[in-house]
ZADO-1210 file (C-alpha; in nm, 4 decimals, padded with zeros to 6 digits):
<atoms>
<atom x="01.8710" y="-04.2236" z="-03.8141" code="MET" pos="1"/>
<atom x="02.1084" y="-04.4964" z="-03.8901" code="GLY" pos="2"/>
<atom x="02.3097" y="-04.6696" z="-03.6140" code="LEU" pos="3"/>
<atom x="02.6838" y="-04.7053" z="-03.6864" code="GLY" pos="4"/>
<atom x="02.8461" y="-05.0238" z="-03.6022" code="TYR" pos="5"/>
<atom x="03.2065" y="-05.0622" z="-03.4766" code="ARG" pos="6"/>
<atom x="03.4294" y="-05.3178" z="-03.6521" code="LYS" pos="7"/>
<atom x="03.5147" y="-05.6411" z="-03.4761" code="ARG" pos="8"/>
<atom x="03.8300" y="-05.6001" z="-03.2709" code="ALA" pos="9"/>
<atom x="04.1368" y="-05.8102" z="-03.3878" code="ARG" pos="10"/>
<atom x="04.4355" y="-05.8708" z="-03.1686" code="PRO" pos="11"/>
<atom x="04.6814" y="-05.5874" z="-03.1750" code="GLY" pos="12"/>
<atom x="04.4036" y="-05.3456" z="-03.3482" code="ARG" pos="13"/>
<atom x="04.1899" y="-05.1746" z="-03.0977" code="PRO" pos="14"/>
<atom x="03.8586" y="-05.0222" z="-03.1989" code="TYR" pos="15"/>
<atom x="03.8841" y="-04.7067" z="-03.3993" code="ASP" pos="16"/>
<atom x="03.8259" y="-04.4254" z="-03.1640" code="ALA" pos="17"/>
<atom x="03.7118" y="-04.1837" z="-03.4478" code="LEU" pos="18"/>
<atom x="03.4055" y="-04.4120" z="-03.5342" code="MET" pos="19"/>
<atom x="03.0724" y="-04.2795" z="-03.3945" code="PRO" pos="20"/>
<atom x="02.9640" y="-04.4488" z="-03.0943" code="ALA" pos="21"/>
<atom x="02.6498" y="-04.6515" z="-03.1072" code="VAL" pos="22"/>
<atom x="02.3811" y="-04.4617" z="-02.8984" code="PRO" pos="23"/>
<atom x="02.2107" y="-04.6526" z="-02.5900" code="GLU" pos="24"/>
<atom x="01.8980" y="-04.8036" z="-02.6904" code="LEU" pos="25"/>
<atom x="01.6096" y="-04.8600" z="-02.4502" code="PRO" pos="26"/>
<atom x="01.5924" y="-05.2006" z="-02.3076" code="ALA" pos="27"/>
<atom x="01.3555" y="-05.4142" z="-02.5068" code="ILE" pos="28"/>
<atom x="01.2510" y="-05.7389" z="-02.3717" code="ILE" pos="29"/>
<atom x="01.1545" y="-05.8646" z="-02.7266" code="GLU" pos="30"/>
<atom x="01.2058" y="-05.7237" z="-03.0753" code="PRO" pos="31"/>
<atom x="00.9075" y="-05.5114" z="-03.1827" code="LEU" pos="32"/>
<atom x="00.8764" y="-05.7058" z="-03.5000" code="CYS" pos="33"/>
<atom x="00.8464" y="-06.0306" z="-03.3067" code="ALA" pos="34"/>
<atom x="00.5677" y="-05.8701" z="-03.0610" code="VAL" pos="35"/>
<atom x="00.3771" y="-05.7434" z="-03.3740" code="PHE" pos="36"/>
<atom x="00.4200" y="-06.0825" z="-03.5623" code="ARG" pos="37"/>
<atom x="00.2624" y="-06.2611" z="-03.2404" code="LYS" pos="38"/>
<atom x="-00.0374" y="-06.0362" z="-03.2322" code="LYS" pos="39"/>
<atom x="-00.0820" y="-06.0800" z="-03.5952" code="LEU" pos="40"/>
<atom x="-00.0567" y="-06.4502" z="-03.5537" code="LYS" pos="41"/>
<atom x="-00.3131" y="-06.4592" z="-03.2596" code="SER" pos="42"/>
<atom x="-00.5553" y="-06.2681" z="-03.5030" code="GLU" pos="43"/>
<atom x="-00.5177" y="-06.5033" z="-03.7850" code="GLY" pos="44"/>
<atom x="-00.3247" y="-06.2149" z="-03.9809" code="LEU" pos="45"/>
<atom x="-00.0153" y="-06.2126" z="-04.1850" code="LYS" pos="46"/>
<atom x="00.2971" y="-05.9778" z="-04.1401" code="TYR" pos="47"/>
<atom x="00.2666" y="-05.8103" z="-04.4840" code="THR" pos="48"/>
<atom x="00.5079" y="-05.5818" z="-04.6508" code="PRO" pos="49"/>
<atom x="00.2581" y="-05.3014" z="-04.5993" code="GLU" pos="50"/>
<atom x="00.2314" y="-05.3706" z="-04.2301" code="ARG" pos="51"/>
<atom x="00.6005" y="-05.3835" z="-04.1873" code="ALA" pos="52"/>
<atom x="00.6328" y="-05.0375" z="-04.3686" code="GLN" pos="53"/>
<atom x="00.3655" y="-04.8950" z="-04.1342" code="VAL" pos="54"/>
<atom x="00.5396" y="-05.0050" z="-03.8211" code="LEU" pos="55"/>
<atom x="00.8847" y="-04.8935" z="-03.9664" code="ASP" pos="56"/>
<atom x="00.7557" y="-04.5595" z="-04.0382" code="THR" pos="57"/>
<atom x="00.6143" y="-04.5245" z="-03.7056" code="ILE" pos="58"/>
<atom x="00.9365" y="-04.6173" z="-03.5254" code="LEU" pos="59"/>
<atom x="01.0931" y="-04.3524" z="-03.7121" code="ARG" pos="60"/>
<atom x="00.8824" y="-04.0794" z="-03.5371" code="PHE" pos="61"/>
<atom x="00.9818" y="-03.9034" z="-03.2189" code="GLU" pos="62"/>
<atom x="00.7069" y="-03.8033" z="-02.9830" code="GLY" pos="63"/>
<atom x="00.3471" y="-03.7896" z="-03.0673" code="VAL" pos="64"/>
<atom x="00.2137" y="-03.8415" z="-03.4505" code="PHE" pos="65"/>
<atom x="-00.1124" y="-03.8648" z="-03.6184" code="GLU" pos="66"/>
<atom x="-00.2379" y="-04.1338" z="-03.8537" code="ALA" pos="67"/>
<atom x="-00.2279" y="-03.8889" z="-04.1474" code="GLU" pos="68"/>
<atom x="00.1473" y="-03.8372" z="-04.0852" code="ARG" pos="69"/>
<atom x="00.2110" y="-04.2115" z="-04.1076" code="VAL" pos="70"/>
<atom x="00.0069" y="-04.2124" z="-04.4672" code="ILE" pos="71"/>
<atom x="00.2195" y="-03.9193" z="-04.5839" code="ASP" pos="72"/>
<atom x="00.5376" y="-04.0567" z="-04.4837" code="GLU" pos="73"/>
<atom x="00.4618" y="-04.4124" z="-04.6270" code="VAL" pos="74"/>
<atom x="00.3681" y="-04.2753" z="-04.9388" code="LYS" pos="75"/>
<atom x="00.6415" y="-04.0325" z="-04.9735" code="GLY" pos="76"/>
<atom x="00.8823" y="-04.3402" z="-04.9779" code="THR" pos="77"/>
<atom x="00.6936" y="-04.4557" z="-05.2936" code="GLY" pos="78"/>
<atom x="00.5400" y="-04.7671" z="-05.0948" code="PHE" pos="79"/>
<atom x="00.1662" y="-04.8113" z="-05.1926" code="ARG" pos="80"/>
<atom x="-00.0450" y="-04.8569" z="-04.8950" code="VAL" pos="81"/>
<atom x="-00.4012" y="-04.7742" z="-04.8516" code="SER" pos="82"/>
<atom x="-00.5471" y="-04.5525" z="-04.5715" code="LYS" pos="83"/>
<atom x="-00.7427" y="-04.8354" z="-04.4404" code="ALA" pos="84"/>
<atom x="-00.4504" y="-05.0346" z="-04.3975" code="THR" pos="85"/>
<atom x="-00.2592" y="-04.7733" z="-04.1987" code="VAL" pos="86"/>
<atom x="-00.5664" y="-04.7403" z="-03.9641" code="TYR" pos="87"/>
<atom x="-00.6108" y="-05.1105" z="-03.9201" code="ARG" pos="88"/>
<atom x="-00.2214" y="-05.1395" z="-03.8550" code="THR" pos="89"/>
<atom x="-00.2342" y="-04.8537" z="-03.6085" code="ILE" pos="90"/>
<atom x="-00.5116" y="-05.0400" z="-03.4233" code="LYS" pos="91"/>
<atom x="-00.3227" y="-05.3622" z="-03.4245" code="LEU" pos="92"/>
<atom x="-00.0096" y="-05.1960" z="-03.2861" code="LEU" pos="93"/>
<atom x="-00.2182" y="-05.0406" z="-03.0122" code="GLN" pos="94"/>
<atom x="-00.3645" y="-05.3976" z="-02.9258" code="GLU" pos="95"/>
<atom x="-00.0124" y="-05.5178" z="-02.9316" code="ALA" pos="96"/>
<atom x="00.1275" y="-05.2752" z="-02.6544" code="GLY" pos="97"/>
<atom x="00.3473" y="-05.1035" z="-02.9267" code="ILE" pos="98"/>
<atom x="00.1784" y="-04.7622" z="-02.9499" code="ILE" pos="99"/>
<atom x="-00.0802" y="-04.5985" z="-02.7525" code="GLN" pos="100"/>
<atom x="-00.3454" y="-04.3293" z="-02.8268" code="ARG" pos="101"/>
<atom x="-00.3150" y="-04.0093" z="-02.6962" code="VAL" pos="102"/>
<atom x="-00.6131" y="-03.7976" z="-02.6666" code="LEU" pos="103"/>
<atom x="-00.5907" y="-03.4330" z="-02.7157" code="PHE" pos="104"/>
<atom x="-00.9497" y="-03.3718" z="-02.8498" code="ASP" pos="105"/>
<atom x="-01.2408" y="-03.5617" z="-02.9909" code="GLU" pos="106"/>
<atom x="-01.1666" y="-03.4646" z="-03.3505" code="GLU" pos="107"/>
<atom x="-00.8247" y="-03.6261" z="-03.4106" code="GLN" pos="108"/>
<atom x="-00.6433" y="-03.9135" z="-03.2630" code="SER" pos="109"/>
<atom x="-00.2709" y="-03.8869" z="-03.1856" code="HIS" pos="110"/>
<atom x="-00.0403" y="-04.1905" z="-03.1026" code="TYR" pos="111"/>
<atom x="00.3015" y="-04.2336" z="-02.9395" code="GLN" pos="112"/>
<atom x="00.5473" y="-04.5548" z="-02.9285" code="VAL" pos="113"/>
<atom x="00.5519" y="-04.7006" z="-02.5904" code="VAL" pos="114"/>
<atom x="00.6988" y="-05.0322" z="-02.6059" code="TYR" pos="115"/>
<atom x="01.0562" y="-05.0409" z="-02.4996" code="GLY" pos="116"/>
<atom x="01.0595" y="-04.6594" z="-02.4184" code="HIS" pos="117"/>
<atom x="01.0399" y="-04.4793" z="-02.0911" code="THR" pos="118"/>
<atom x="00.6963" y="-04.3446" z="-02.0410" code="PRO" pos="119"/>
<atom x="00.6464" y="-04.0067" z="-02.1899" code="GLN" pos="120"/>
<atom x="00.4156" y="-03.7870" z="-01.9791" code="ASP" pos="121"/>
<atom x="00.2664" y="-03.4881" z="-02.1818" code="LEU" pos="122"/>
<atom x="00.1454" y="-03.1468" z="-02.1204" code="VAL" pos="123"/>
<atom x="-00.1275" y="-03.0951" z="-02.3668" code="ILE" pos="124"/>
<atom x="-00.2238" y="-02.7150" z="-02.4606" code="PRO" pos="125"/>
<atom x="-00.6005" y="-02.7031" z="-02.5196" code="LEU" pos="126"/>
<atom x="-00.5729" y="-02.3820" z="-02.7048" code="ASP" pos="127"/>
<atom x="-00.3541" y="-02.5239" z="-02.9776" code="GLY" pos="128"/>
<atom x="00.0006" y="-02.6031" z="-03.0226" code="GLY" pos="129"/>
<atom x="00.2223" y="-02.9214" z="-02.9994" code="GLU" pos="130"/>
<atom x="00.2073" y="-03.1609" z="-02.6981" code="ALA" pos="131"/>
<atom x="00.5031" y="-03.0859" z="-02.4571" code="ILE" pos="132"/>
<atom x="00.6775" y="-03.4024" z="-02.3283" code="PRO" pos="133"/>
<atom x="00.7836" y="-03.3625" z="-01.9550" code="VAL" pos="134"/>
<atom x="00.9864" y="-03.5647" z="-01.7174" code="GLU" pos="135"/>
<atom x="00.8694" y="-03.6277" z="-01.3723" code="ILE" pos="136"/>
<atom x="01.0928" y="-03.8654" z="-01.1902" code="PRO" pos="137"/>
<atom x="00.9040" y="-03.8386" z="-00.8793" code="GLU" pos="138"/>
<atom x="00.5995" y="-03.9941" z="-01.0635" code="LEU" pos="139"/>
<atom x="00.7833" y="-04.2998" z="-01.1576" code="ILE" pos="140"/>
<atom x="00.9174" y="-04.3452" z="-00.7826" code="GLU" pos="141"/>
<atom x="00.5492" y="-04.2869" z="-00.6836" code="LEU" pos="142"/>
<atom x="00.4224" y="-04.5638" z="-00.9337" code="ARG" pos="143"/>
<atom x="00.6780" y="-04.8047" z="-00.8239" code="GLU" pos="144"/>
<atom x="00.6177" y="-04.7562" z="-00.4642" code="LYS" pos="145"/>
<atom x="00.2259" y="-04.7916" z="-00.4935" code="VAL" pos="146"/>
<atom x="00.2799" y="-05.1143" z="-00.7208" code="CYS" pos="147"/>
<atom x="00.5383" y="-05.2543" z="-00.4736" code="LYS" pos="148"/>
<atom x="00.2868" y="-05.2192" z="-00.1687" code="ARG" pos="149"/>
<atom x="00.0048" y="-05.3846" z="-00.3747" code="LEU" pos="150"/>
<atom x="00.2489" y="-05.6600" z="-00.4675" code="GLY" pos="151"/>
<atom x="00.2431" y="-05.5679" z="-00.8289" code="LEU" pos="152"/>
<atom x="00.5283" y="-05.4759" z="-01.0925" code="VAL" pos="153"/>
<atom x="00.4447" y="-05.1651" z="-01.2879" code="ALA" pos="154"/>
<atom x="00.4624" y="-05.2063" z="-01.6871" code="LYS" pos="155"/>
<atom x="00.4078" y="-04.8436" z="-01.7595" code="GLY" pos="156"/>
<atom x="00.1783" y="-04.5346" z="-01.6888" code="HIS" pos="157"/>
<atom x="00.0165" y="-04.2365" z="-01.8688" code="ARG" pos="158"/>
<atom x="00.0038" y="-03.8939" z="-01.7429" code="LEU" pos="159"/>
<atom x="-00.1660" y="-03.6246" z="-01.9656" code="HIS" pos="160"/>
<atom x="-00.2001" y="-03.2820" z="-01.8381" code="VAL" pos="161"/>
<atom x="-00.4541" y="-03.0569" z="-02.0276" code="PHE" pos="162"/>
<atom x="-00.3680" y="-02.7068" z="-01.9872" code="ALA" pos="163"/>
<atom x="-00.4549" y="-02.3551" z="-02.1089" code="VAL" pos="164"/>
<atom x="-00.2412" y="-02.0187" z="-02.0901" code="LYS" pos="165"/>
<atom x="-00.3169" y="-01.8583" z="-01.7614" code="GLY" pos="166"/>
</atoms>
């Protein structure tokens, strides 16, 4: 998904009304690339093209994803990256607070991007199927209220409801 850019306005020439509007992006305090670079530097590691490709691939996903999907997508672009590099990069992205692990079962880890995004609460069917994102504004209000009462500022939350058909 590419973002369109409007041309700079010139005197006497308004923006072209037919150009697509740039979608509103989530507020990000610091670019993800910079956050990841800081994490790598703190570990004495370099921001390699392979790590950059893994990050770029993950940021294109919507919702929950598996490491195997990252591997398939990166290799699908013709970029050479080892399975070990993908798994190590995912671990570093977790530690940097860019993605979080979503537990579905003990056999397979799933992840979602969290940095700069509104928390995505999930209903996870235990009898198979895709995780279902749900919005619960009351939960965010409650989170803010509890943190304020404790003199804290919320930086996020995670709610996973595990369910079966009843």
